[in-house]
C-alpha positions in Angstrom: 23.6 -8.4 -24.4 25.4 -5.9 -22.4 25.7 -7.0 -18.8 24.0 -3.7 -17.5 21.0 -3.7 -19.7 20.4 -7.7 -18.8 20.4 -6.4 -14.7 18.0 -3.5 -15.4 16.0 -5.4 -17.3 15.9 -8.4 -14.6 15.2 -5.3 -11.9 12.0 -3.8 -14.0 10.7 -7.7 -14.1 11.1 -7.9 -10.0 10.0 -4.5 -9.5 6.5 -5.4 -11.7 6.6 -8.9 -9.7 6.3 -6.6 -6.4 3.8 -4.4 -8.0 1.8 -7.8 -8.7 2.7 -8.7 -4.8 1.4 -5.7 -3.7 -1.7 -5.7 -5.5 -2.9 -9.0 -4.3 -1.7 -8.6 -0.6 -3.6 -5.1 -0.7 -6.3 -5.9 -2.6 -8.0 -6.2 0.9 -7.7 -2.8 1.7 -10.3 -1.5 -1.1 -12.8 -4.7 -1.1 -12.8 -6.8 2.6 -15.2 -4.4 4.0 -17.6 -4.4 1.2 -17.5 -8.0 1.0 -18.0 -8.7 4.4 -21.0 -6.5 4.2 -22.6 -8.5 1.2 -22.4 -4.9 -0.5 -20.5 -7.2 -3.3 -19.2 -10.8 -4.4 -15.5 -11.6 -3.9 -15.1 -11.4 -7.5 -17.3 -8.2 -8.5 -15.6 -6.7 -5.9 -11.9 -7.7 -6.9 -12.8 -7.0 -10.9 -14.0 -3.4 -9.5 -11.0 -2.5 -7.3 -8.5 -3.7 -10.3 -10.3 -1.6 -12.9 -10.3 1.9 -10.5 -6.4 0.9 -9.3 -5.3 0.8 -12.8 -7.4 4.3 -13.1 -5.3 5.8 -10.0 -2.4 5.0 -10.7 -2.2 7.1 -14.1 -3.3 10.0 -12.4 0.1 11.4 -11.0 3.2 10.5 -10.1 4.4 12.5 -7.1 4.7 9.7 -4.7 6.5 7.9 -7.4 9.3 10.9 -7.2 9.3 10.7 -3.0 9.7 7.0 -3.3 12.8 7.1 -5.7 14.6 10.2 -5.3 13.5 11.0 -1.5 14.6 8.0 0.8 18.3 7.2 -0.9 20.5 9.3 -2.5 20.1 7.8 -6.1 23.2 5.4 -6.3 25.2 4.8 -9.7 26.4 2.0 -11.7 26.3 -1.5 -11.2 26.6 -1.4 -7.8 23.7 0.8 -7.4 21.4 -1.6 -9.3 22.4 -4.0 -7.0 20.9 -1.9 -4.2 17.9 -1.8 -6.4 17.6 -5.5 -6.9 18.2 -6.2 -3.1 15.5 -3.5 -1.8 12.6 -5.1 -4.3 13.8 -8.6 -2.7 13.4 -7.6 0.8 9.7 -6.1 0.2 8.4 -9.1 -1.8 9.8 -11.5 0.7 7.9 -9.6 3.7 4.8 -9.2 2.0 4.6 -13.4 1.0 5.1 -13.5 4.6 2.6 -11.1 5.6 0.4 -12.6 3.1 0.8 -15.9 4.2 0.4 -15.2 7.9 -2.8 -13.1 6.7 -1.4 -9.8 8.5 -2.3 -6.5 6.5 1.2 -5.3 6.7 2.6 -2.3 4.8 3.6 -3.1 1.6 4.6 0.5 1.0 7.0 0.1 4.3 8.3 -2.9 3.1 9.6 -1.0 0.2 10.8 1.7 1.8 12.7 -0.6 5.1 14.3 -2.5 2.0 15.7 0.5 0.1 16.9 1.6 3.5 18.4 -1.7 4.5 19.8 -2.1 0.9 21.5 1.3 0.7 23.3 0.5 4.1 24.3 -2.7 3.3 25.9 -0.9 0.3 27.1 2.0 2.5 25.2 4.6 0.2 23.6 7.2 1.5 20.4 7.3 3.4 18.2 10.5 3.3 17.4 10.7 7.0 15.3 13.7 7.1 13.2 12.6 3.9 12.5 9.4 6.0 11.3 11.2 8.8 9.4 13.6 7.1 8.4 11.6 4.5 7.8 8.2 5.6 8.1 8.3 9.8 5.7 11.1 10.6 3.2 10.1 8.2 3.3 6.4 9.6 2.5 7.8 12.9 -0.4 10.6 12.1 -1.8 8.6 9.1 -3.6 5.7 11.2 -4.8 8.2 14.0 -6.1 10.5 11.2 -8.1 7.5 10.1 -9.3 6.1 13.4 -10.3 9.9 14.5 -12.1 10.7 11.5 -13.7 7.3 10.9 -15.3 7.2 14.4 -16.2 11.1 14.1 -18.0 10.1 10.4 -19.4 7.5 11.6 -20.9 9.2 14.6 -22.7 11.9 12.1 -24.1 9.1 10.3 -25.4 7.5 13.2 -26.9 10.9 14.4 -28.1 11.8 10.7 -30.3 8.6 10.0 -31.1 7.2 13.6 -35.0 8.3 13.0 -35.2 6.3 9.8 -36.5 3.3 8.2 -33.6 0.7 9.4 -34.2 -1.9 6.0 -34.1 1.0 3.7 -30.9 2.7 5.3 -29.5 -0.7 5.2 -29.8 -1.0 1.4 -29.1 2.6 0.6 -25.3 2.1 2.8 -25.1 -0.9 0.8 -25.4 0.4 -2.8 -23.4 3.5 -1.6 -20.7 0.7 -0.7 -20.1 0.0 -4.6 -18.7 3.9 -4.9 -16.8 3.7 -1.6 -15.0 0.4 -3.0 -14.3 2.1 -6.2 -12.7 5.0 -4.4 -10.6 3.1 -2.1 -9.1 1.4 -5.1 -8.6 4.2 -6.8 -6.8 5.5 -3.6 -4.9 2.5 -4.0 -4.1 3.1 -7.3 -2.7 6.9 -6.4 -0.8 5.4 -4.1 0.8 2.0 -4.0 1.4 1.5 -8.1 3.3 5.0 -7.9 5.8 3.3 -5.8 7.0 0.5 -8.4 7.1 3.8 -10.8 9.8 5.2 -8.6 11.8 2.1 -8.0 11.8 1.3 -11.8 12.6 5.1 -12.5 15.8 4.9 -10.0 17.1 2.1 -11.8 16.7 3.6 -15.0 18.7 6.6 -13.5 21.1 4.6 -11.5 22.3 2.7 -15.1 22.1 6.0 -17.1 19.0 5.0 -19.5 17.9 8.5 -18.1 19.7 11.8 -16.8 16.5 13.0 -14.6 13.3 11.5 -12.7 11.0 11.9 -15.2 8.6 8.8 -15.1 8.7 7.1 -18.5 5.0 6.7 -19.8 5.7 2.8 -20.3 6.8 2.7 -16.8 3.5 4.7 -15.6 1.5 2.0 -17.5 2.8 -1.3 -16.8 2.8 -0.4 -13.1 -0.6 0.3 -13.3 -1.3 -2.9 -14.9 0.8 -5.2 -12.8 -1.2 -3.6 -9.7 -4.4 -4.2 -11.4 -3.8 -7.8 -12.4 -2.4 -8.4 -8.4 -5.4 -6.9 -7.4 -7.6 -8.6 -9.4 -6.4 -12.3 -8.4 -7.1 -11.8 -4.6 -5.9 -11.6 -1.2 -8.5 -13.7 0.2 -6.3 -14.6 3.7 -6.4 -10.5 4.4 -9.5 -9.8 3.5 -10.9 -12.1 6.2 -8.7 -10.7 8.5 -10.1 -6.8 8.0 -13.7 -7.9 6.9 -13.9 -10.3 9.5 -11.8 -10.8 12.3 -11.3 -7.2 13.3 -14.9 -6.3 13.5 -17.8 -7.4 11.4 -19.5 -4.1 10.0 -22.8 -3.1 8.9 -23.2 -1.5 6.0 -23.3 1.9 7.2 -19.9 0.9 9.1 -18.6 -0.1 5.8 -19.3 2.9 3.6 -17.9 4.9 6.5 -14.6 3.2 6.8 -14.0 3.0 2.8 -15.0 7.4 2.4 -12.9 8.0 5.2 -9.9 6.4 4.3 -9.6 6.8 0.9 -10.1 10.3 1.5 -7.1 10.4 3.6 -4.9 8.4 0.4 -6.3 10.4 -2.0 -5.2 13.8 -0.3 -1.9 12.2 0.9 -0.9 11.0 -2.6 -2.0 14.6 -4.8 -1.6 16.9 -2.1 1.5 16.0 0.1 3.0 13.7 -1.9 3.8 11.5 1.0 4.1 7.6 0.4 1.5 6.8 3.1 0.3 2.7 3.6 -3.0 2.5 3.0 -3.4 -0.9 5.1 -2.6 1.3 8.1 -5.6 4.0 7.3 -7.9 1.5 6.0 -7.5 -0.6 9.4 -7.6 2.1 12.0 -10.7 3.8 10.1 -12.5 0.3 10.5 -11.2 0.3 14.1 -12.6 3.8 14.4 -15.9 3.1 13.2 -15.9 -0.1 15.1 -15.2 2.1 18.1 -18.7 3.9 17.7 -20.4 1.0 19.5 -18.6 0.5 22.3 -14.6 -0.2 22.1 -15.2 -3.5 23.5 -16.9 -4.5 19.9 -13.0 -4.5 18.3 -11.4 -7.2 18.5 -8.1 -5.6 20.0 -6.0 -9.0 20.2 -6.4 -9.4 16.4 -5.4 -5.4 16.2 -2.6 -5.5 18.1 -1.2 -8.1 15.9 -1.9 -6.1 13.0 0.4 -2.8 14.6 3.4 -5.4 15.6 3.5 -6.3 11.8 3.6 -2.4 11.3 6.0 -1.9 13.6 8.5 -4.7 12.5 8.1 -4.4 8.7 10.6 -1.8 8.1 13.6 -3.2 10.0 12.5 -6.8 8.8 12.6 -5.9 5.0 15.7 -4.1 5.8 17.2 -6.8 6.9 16.0 -9.0 4.3 17.3 -6.8 1.9 20.6 -6.3 3.4 21.0 -9.9 3.3 20.0 -9.9 -0.5 22.6 -7.1 -1.3 25.2 -9.0 0.7 24.4 -12.2 -1.3 24.2 -9.9 -4.9 27.6 -8.4 -4.6 29.2 -11.6 -3.7 27.9 -13.6 -6.4 28.2 -11.3 -9.1 30.9 -8.8 -7.5 
């Protein structure tokens, strides 16, 4: 088998492995709140999330194009494949570290950080303007939007239902969480599976297998399936963090947080083609909803640890990817 073809196959396998870790790492985004309010059992919630992740991943490839061609200049040849491979190693390593410690960090930013770190190590061109427009600004704005809309939407729910029978309202919102959890998983599919599609397509362009950045159908299905399988395998460490340690939500609060987060994710993927962090949006939506009780209801110490993980993700994944590139370049030549 030709060496470059073997390298490409390895990269595709590693990319799908990243997609799988993304699924079990970010499964909490879609189901943690529904599980914590007992709207769904963990396994039922995971199965629902897996199916809707699959459906969402088949909708669009706009985010895939942004990740694959808008972050770094597509490198060429065997050295280019080493860049893609190193980026994936950096992202997977950071995913596993944060999963182990139960921190809901961003798989998206781990992948982007890995791309930038590997490209810098290889002295390839980085599209800094694209990173500013498509990564940094959305990274700052999307959590703020999630927090603000979560707060306002929960206030609207409290005002609308404050005179209704509390037991009936709670039961209704618990049922409503089935649909909001499905919307969350759908939004996650429109965002996160596309990032793997972008990486695999970047590898195909780099190796010369395809000439233009058009995501092949088999890449779409493989990425969708990998993230769905990863989601079904679960991420219970992070589910505990989001579902209980940040704040214990009511069914109405869970519905509000999930509805807001899913709306922001779907809009950014289908309208703006921006690879935002589903973790950032989900977590800050939960915080916004919880703040309607009182600010002290949110465990800000836990929230602070999560924010630190967000800030560290890009440089940490980039550093691991740079080391991975140097090692790969040394071994392969």
